[in-house]
Legacy VTK file of the C-alpha trace (Angstrom):
# vtk DataFile Version 3.0
C-alpha trace
ASCII
DATASET POLYDATA
POINTS 299 float
14.630 -18.860 12.532
16.339 -19.061 9.157
14.147 -16.778 7.078
13.954 -15.974 3.393
12.517 -12.458 3.147
10.564 -11.548 0.005
9.435 -7.965 -0.571
9.988 -4.932 -2.764
8.648 -1.457 -1.801
9.072 0.754 1.264
6.142 -1.018 2.924
8.209 -4.218 3.054
11.236 -2.573 4.672
9.391 -2.092 7.981
8.964 -5.881 8.293
12.550 -6.613 7.253
13.876 -4.297 9.954
11.520 -5.788 12.551
12.726 -9.319 11.792
16.372 -8.276 12.018
15.762 -6.478 15.338
14.052 -9.618 16.669
17.227 -11.599 16.048
16.123 -13.792 13.157
18.646 -14.885 10.546
17.735 -13.493 7.137
19.483 -15.963 4.847
18.487 -14.090 1.682
16.288 -11.219 0.554
14.303 -11.665 -2.648
13.015 -8.553 -4.383
11.991 -7.207 -7.777
14.819 -6.352 -10.203
16.007 -2.732 -10.420
13.694 -0.600 -12.570
14.449 2.501 -14.662
13.662 5.613 -12.624
14.319 9.339 -12.557
15.069 11.649 -15.447
17.976 9.536 -16.632
15.931 6.329 -16.446
18.847 4.576 -14.781
18.054 1.252 -13.079
17.178 1.906 -9.449
17.202 -0.897 -6.867
14.037 -1.513 -4.874
13.681 -0.201 -1.343
14.167 -3.732 -0.019
17.341 -4.267 -2.056
18.821 -1.012 -0.801
17.988 -1.809 2.820
19.079 -5.451 2.620
22.441 -4.508 1.102
22.923 -1.902 3.823
22.343 -4.690 6.350
24.903 -6.906 4.606
22.343 -9.456 3.432
22.456 -11.527 0.266
19.989 -10.170 -2.299
18.433 -11.927 -5.264
16.104 -10.367 -7.818
15.017 -13.013 -10.338
12.610 -11.986 -13.081
10.608 -15.159 -12.411
10.495 -18.074 -9.992
8.829 -20.456 -12.436
12.033 -22.095 -13.700
13.523 -25.231 -12.169
16.891 -23.551 -11.615
15.413 -20.617 -9.685
13.322 -22.993 -7.594
16.314 -25.185 -6.831
18.332 -22.143 -5.736
15.493 -21.115 -3.445
15.180 -24.587 -1.916
18.950 -24.774 -1.361
18.686 -21.924 1.160
17.234 -24.507 3.570
14.997 -21.914 5.217
12.729 -22.564 8.160
10.151 -20.150 6.775
9.673 -17.416 4.180
8.129 -14.045 5.037
6.475 -12.350 2.069
5.195 -8.782 1.944
4.375 -6.868 -1.247
6.887 -8.925 -3.225
5.252 -8.587 -6.631
5.756 -12.075 -8.060
3.442 -15.076 -7.848
5.087 -17.893 -5.896
4.831 -21.315 -7.604
3.822 -24.267 -5.454
7.418 -25.546 -5.404
8.526 -22.293 -3.770
5.622 -22.291 -1.309
6.538 -25.821 -0.266
10.322 -25.328 0.052
10.665 -23.755 3.536
10.127 -26.197 6.412
7.297 -24.107 7.916
5.942 -22.765 4.641
5.460 -19.098 3.712
3.802 -16.322 5.705
2.334 -13.246 4.050
1.790 -9.836 5.630
-1.381 -8.454 4.015
-2.665 -4.907 4.566
-6.383 -5.577 5.003
-8.816 -7.488 7.183
-9.189 -10.554 5.003
-11.237 -11.703 3.188
-12.010 -8.035 2.455
-9.634 -6.463 -0.043
-7.599 -9.322 -1.374
-5.257 -8.179 -4.116
-2.922 -5.376 -5.087
-4.264 -2.121 -3.590
-6.017 -2.870 -0.282
-5.036 0.385 1.438
-6.351 2.636 -1.315
-9.550 0.655 -1.899
-10.439 0.622 1.790
-10.288 4.438 1.882
-12.131 4.818 -1.419
-15.036 2.695 -0.244
-15.390 4.499 3.058
-14.377 1.592 5.297
-14.278 2.578 8.961
-11.304 0.333 9.661
-8.622 -1.763 8.046
-5.719 -3.735 9.457
-3.054 -6.373 9.027
-3.434 -10.111 8.568
-0.592 -12.603 8.910
-1.617 -15.353 6.518
-0.305 -18.782 5.615
0.261 -18.664 1.876
-1.321 -21.042 -0.587
-1.739 -21.040 -4.361
-4.806 -18.746 -4.431
-4.648 -14.939 -4.353
-4.636 -14.015 -0.647
-6.882 -16.983 0.154
-4.827 -18.706 2.867
-5.797 -19.164 6.507
-5.075 -16.282 8.898
-2.811 -16.703 11.934
-3.040 -13.192 13.392
-5.040 -10.059 12.638
-5.251 -6.595 14.129
-7.469 -3.682 13.104
-6.814 0.048 12.967
-9.407 2.795 12.365
-9.487 4.883 9.206
-9.917 8.565 10.052
-12.009 10.932 7.953
-8.922 12.608 6.473
-6.466 9.697 6.604
-4.562 9.352 3.345
-3.037 6.249 1.816
0.348 7.530 3.007
-0.924 7.784 6.595
-2.286 4.238 6.550
0.775 2.920 4.716
3.139 3.820 7.538
0.742 2.768 10.291
0.047 -0.609 8.689
3.669 -1.231 7.749
4.705 -0.740 11.380
1.844 -2.963 12.554
2.796 -5.641 10.025
6.368 -5.744 11.283
5.212 -6.163 14.865
2.611 -8.820 14.070
4.904 -11.004 11.959
7.466 -11.075 14.775
4.668 -12.110 17.152
3.490 -14.779 14.706
6.956 -16.308 14.439
7.376 -16.240 18.206
4.047 -18.023 18.788
3.972 -20.140 15.632
3.549 -23.452 17.457
0.560 -22.169 19.464
-1.318 -20.276 16.748
-4.249 -21.973 15.041
-4.818 -21.008 11.386
-8.302 -19.613 10.823
-9.760 -20.328 7.358
-11.128 -17.255 5.644
-14.930 -17.145 5.393
-16.475 -17.291 1.954
-18.745 -14.357 2.752
-17.350 -10.844 2.462
-14.702 -11.456 -0.190
-13.736 -8.321 -2.127
-10.842 -7.636 -4.484
-8.603 -4.573 -4.434
-7.748 -3.977 -8.077
-4.475 -2.230 -8.862
-4.802 1.557 -9.018
-4.808 2.850 -12.576
-3.711 6.407 -13.349
-6.890 6.828 -15.388
-8.830 6.825 -12.094
-7.063 9.886 -10.757
-9.059 12.772 -12.274
-11.650 14.243 -9.917
-15.320 14.107 -10.874
-16.918 17.032 -9.055
-20.429 15.743 -9.826
-19.939 12.983 -7.251
-20.828 13.512 -3.593
-18.422 15.376 -1.352
-17.851 12.220 0.678
-16.878 10.325 -2.471
-14.555 13.084 -3.717
-12.791 13.435 -0.354
-12.240 9.684 -0.101
-10.985 9.652 -3.694
-8.445 12.380 -2.951
-7.231 10.768 0.266
-7.026 7.268 -1.224
-4.776 8.367 -4.085
-2.405 10.451 -1.946
0.477 10.622 -2.578
0.468 8.367 -5.657
-0.724 8.720 -8.312
-2.451 11.756 -6.802
-6.004 12.848 -7.579
-6.014 15.887 -9.833
-8.123 18.548 -11.514
-7.570 21.535 -13.765
-7.580 25.167 -12.632
-7.445 27.644 -15.537
-5.124 25.355 -17.471
-2.972 24.443 -14.444
-3.023 20.871 -13.228
-3.515 20.707 -9.463
-2.706 17.565 -7.506
-4.982 17.245 -4.492
-3.410 15.414 -1.550
-5.830 15.673 1.388
-9.472 16.693 1.623
-12.416 16.689 4.013
-16.100 16.459 3.141
-18.594 18.950 4.546
-21.698 21.002 3.778
-21.875 23.506 0.958
-23.859 24.417 -2.126
-22.916 25.344 -5.645
-22.468 23.969 -9.127
-20.109 20.969 -9.170
-16.558 22.299 -9.325
-17.482 25.820 -8.225
-15.060 27.358 -5.736
-17.241 28.539 -2.849
-14.496 29.386 -0.369
-10.741 30.025 -0.340
-10.095 26.265 -0.581
-13.604 24.824 -0.697
-15.141 23.288 -3.809
-18.777 22.371 -4.382
-19.629 18.811 -5.401
-22.761 17.071 -6.601
-23.851 16.932 -2.971
-21.998 18.980 -0.355
-18.495 20.388 -0.694
-14.896 19.442 0.008
-12.310 21.443 1.864
-8.907 21.070 0.225
-6.374 20.604 3.025
-3.186 19.814 1.086
-2.323 20.234 -2.575
0.531 20.530 -5.017
0.752 23.124 -7.783
2.595 22.428 -11.004
6.348 22.536 -10.464
5.946 23.043 -6.705
6.206 20.824 -3.648
3.198 19.576 -1.657
1.938 22.177 0.818
-1.010 22.879 3.112
-3.690 24.433 0.933
-3.581 27.855 2.623
0.145 28.114 1.950
-0.057 26.729 -1.590
-2.768 29.247 -2.513
-1.114 32.263 -0.930
-0.722 34.943 -3.577
-2.592 32.929 -6.201
-5.951 31.613 -5.170
-8.220 29.236 -6.994
-10.280 30.365 -10.007
-14.074 30.523 -9.860
-14.348 26.875 -10.841
-12.254 23.729 -11.168
-12.663 21.053 -13.792
LINES 1 300
299 0 1 2 3 4 5 6 7 8 9 10 11 12 13 14 15 16 17 18 19 20 21 22 23 24 25 26 27 28 29 30 31 32 33 34 35 36 37 38 39 40 41 42 43 44 45 46 47 48 49 50 51 52 53 54 55 56 57 58 59 60 61 62 63 64 65 66 67 68 69 70 71 72 73 74 75 76 77 78 79 80 81 82 83 84 85 86 87 88 89 90 91 92 93 94 95 96 97 98 99 100 101 102 103 104 105 106 107 108 109 110 111 112 113 114 115 116 117 118 119 120 121 122 123 124 125 126 127 128 129 130 131 132 133 134 135 136 137 138 139 140 141 142 143 144 145 146 147 148 149 150 151 152 153 154 155 156 157 158 159 160 161 162 163 164 165 166 167 168 169 170 171 172 173 174 175 176 177 178 179 180 181 182 183 184 185 186 187 188 189 190 191 192 193 194 195 196 197 198 199 200 201 202 203 204 205 206 207 208 209 210 211 212 213 214 215 216 217 218 219 220 221 222 223 224 225 226 227 228 229 230 231 232 233 234 235 236 237 238 239 240 241 242 243 244 245 246 247 248 249 250 251 252 253 254 255 256 257 258 259 260 261 262 263 264 265 266 267 268 269 270 271 272 273 274 275 276 277 278 279 280 281 282 283 284 285 286 287 288 289 290 291 292 293 294 295 296 297 298
């Protein structure tokens, strides 16, 4: 098929590569414009732009698709279908209608649960036992379109957002290739009205750990925000980024360190499995704390 690919972060690259391997013709890759990054704040192209250019594909990064000129340029590509994954711009109806077979979205949740911007993180935070990928026909609403294919994957007790990111990105690439292959046979399934939840964008203000919460809540909080923005706490004036944790039994005042890498919570305790000290790289907790353990309490 002649495909317009629309995506921006690393998550999208898995699908782009899968489509290329499957032999589809990517007539253009749309992505977000380069953003200032790094110490020098120089514009850095998105992961999709970098990968698409390496593949020799045409790349476009309009600030908006609302204008008539941008919409006309999109329509002129004469695509059979558009594949959209974590693009970052709302598609106007004129864009949705331009490809002959419409637009397909790869969404990282089991819709209608976790529509919106941060489905991977919210699923971990809320203690969901599973998540997955849905291949959805796009319409004007936010992740409201009918689903063509879905596949679930379990969420382990210590799975982080990074773990699920890679697993779901790989699954999304495989499923969208299957959806395109079987497009004429698949029957769109409308999403039920019951069970709708929204995955609000992660705000950095959410990242500080509240040790008065249950151990299960704290562990999920740590794992959901790993690696970005990273849950954190203070240890004698040092900011610690916590990157993987497991809930378990234990007693003590909230924040009290009751083992080499175990911290009491409002109910139970968490074992810190991975962390990052200021100015250091992420490490397993035992290695990160070698020579300088935790203080008596964290806050």
